[in-house]
N, C-alpha and C positions, 0 to 999 in steps of 0.2 A: 391719651393715645396708648400708653404702655398697658393700662388697665384693659383696654379693648383687645389688644393683641393677646394678653394673658387669658382673657376669657374665651377668646376664639380657640386658643390652644387647648384650654381645658375642655371645651366642647368636643374638639377633635379626639382628645384622649378618651372622653366618655363614650364617644361613638365607637372607638376601637374596642373598648371593653364590652360593648353590647354585642348582641348577635346580629345586629343589622349590618347591611353592606356599607362600607365606607368608601366612597369614590371621591378622588381628588381630581378636580378639573384643572384645565390649563389656566383658568382665571385665578385660581388660588396662588399661582406662581408668577403672576405678572410683576411682582415687586422684585423678583430675583433676576439679576442680570445674567447669571451663568446657568440659567435653566437648560439651554440647548447644549451646553458643554457636557452635562451629565446624562442627557437622554437623546442619544443619537439614534436615528432610524436604522442605521446599519447594524447597531448592536442587537437589534431584535431579530435579525436574520440568522437562523441556525443552519449550519451546514451538516447535512446528514448523509453526505456522499461517502462512499467506501474509502477508508484511508488507504493510501498507497503503501504497499509493503515491498521491501526489497528482498524478501526471503526467497522467492522463486528465482530471481536473478543470481543471487549468490549460490543457490543450490545448483543452478545450471553451470556456473563456473567451477564449482567443486566437483560436480560430476564430469566435467570436461577434464579436470586434472586427474581424476580417478581413471577415466577412460584412456588417458595417456599410457597407463600401465595395463589396462584391460584389453587393449587390442591384440595382445599376444594370445589371449584365449577368447576367440570370437563369441563363444557361448555366453561369457560374462560381459564382454565389451559391447556387444550389440545392444542389449536392453539398456545398459547404462548410458550409452551415447544417444539412443533414441529418446529416452526420457530427458536427458540434458538438452538435447536439441529442441524438443517441444517446449520445455520450460523457458529456454532462452528466447524462442520465437514469441511466445505468449507475453513475456515480460518486456519485450522491446517497446511496447506501447507506453510503458510507465515512464513518466518524466523524471521521477526520482532516481532510478537506478538504470537508466537506459544503457550507459556505457558498459556496466557489468554484464547486463543481459546480452549485449552484442558480443562482448568478449567470450562469454560462456557458449553462445551460439556458434561462433566461429571455431572455437577449440573443439566443440562437439562434432561439428560437420567435418573437420579435418580428420578427427580420429574415427568418425563413422566410416569415412571413405577408406581409411587404413584397416579398420576392422573387416569391412566387406572384402577388400583386396586380400587380406590375410586368410579369411574364410574360403575364398575361391582358390587361393594357392594351396591350402590344406586339403580341400576336396580333390583338386587335380593330383596332388601328390599321393593321396590315399588311393585314388583310382589307378594310378601308374603302378603303385606297389601291389595292388590287388590283382592286376592283370599278369604279373610275372609269375 
């Protein structure tokens, strides 16, 4: 019996060295009890979906923090808060960093309102000074 197994193994090795295709069927593994343990069907499924990134969420939050200083100068604060708001809104769909995206979105919306209000006040003040 041992001699038969060794000869079978030798034949398999010879087939591997040759240029012929070597195919192992399920019948060759009937003697092994743990065959299913090593070959799960789920292992063959590859996930090629886009990996989730939290960079946009964190960028939104950082831009929100920057806009907390930028609202004093609406020319700088307006583009920063708009970009931060858009990034926060886009990344709210992400499961990985949804909380950070929501925080960035909220901070940016608050300072977007402050930037717009400051811009309106500056325009009104400039118009009053201009009329005098």
